[in-house]
C-alpha positions, 0 to 999 in steps of 0.5 A: 432938502437940508443944509450941510456946512463943513467947517474945521472944529472950533471950541465952545465958550468956557461956559459951554454956550453952543448957541453961536459956537460948537463944542471942541471935537478931539481926535476924529472929526464928528458930525451932528446937528447943532443950534447955530443961533437964531438965524438957523432955528427955523425948522423949515431949514434942516441943518447939519453941521459937519466937522472936518478938513475939506481936503480929506472929508468924505461926502459920500454918506450924504448922498447927492449934494446939488448946490455948493458954496465954496468959500474957505481957504482961498488957494488952488489946492483947496478950491480944486479939491472942493470943486472935485468933491462937489462934482463927485457928489452930483453938484449941479450948481457950484458957487465960488466966493472971492473968485477974483483971487487967482488961486480960487479962479485957477483951482475952479477952472482946472477942476472943471476942465478935468471934469469935462475930460471925464464927461461932466460939462460945466459953464462958468459965469461971473456975477457982475460987480461982485467977487462971486462966480458960479458953475452950472452943470450942462451935462454929465 
């Protein structure tokens, strides 16, 4: 298995330090393996930093992605699109941070509802006393 993370491009420090930041990508978004600092240097966690906009990113080349953590733009449009991408990529567990925000909750529920109409059934749960919710694929 490997860890993928998608983020908007950022710039490196003026001295080119990429231990905690990445080099700016101009034009087309790129993907590459990066050194993200001490936390991810353990070879037991293959890590690939992806750069792009979640509303348009094509996850297909990465194959099946079973576990998703959605915590970016906290609005309906982004959460809906990211949940759709997770379902298309074979997501079996989709977790949401800040699920108490109306746009997050409604985007997730509507996308999961649309998936159910297509045969992918998820159950949604909230972690007590937190801002986290998650959906587990039951079938489809």
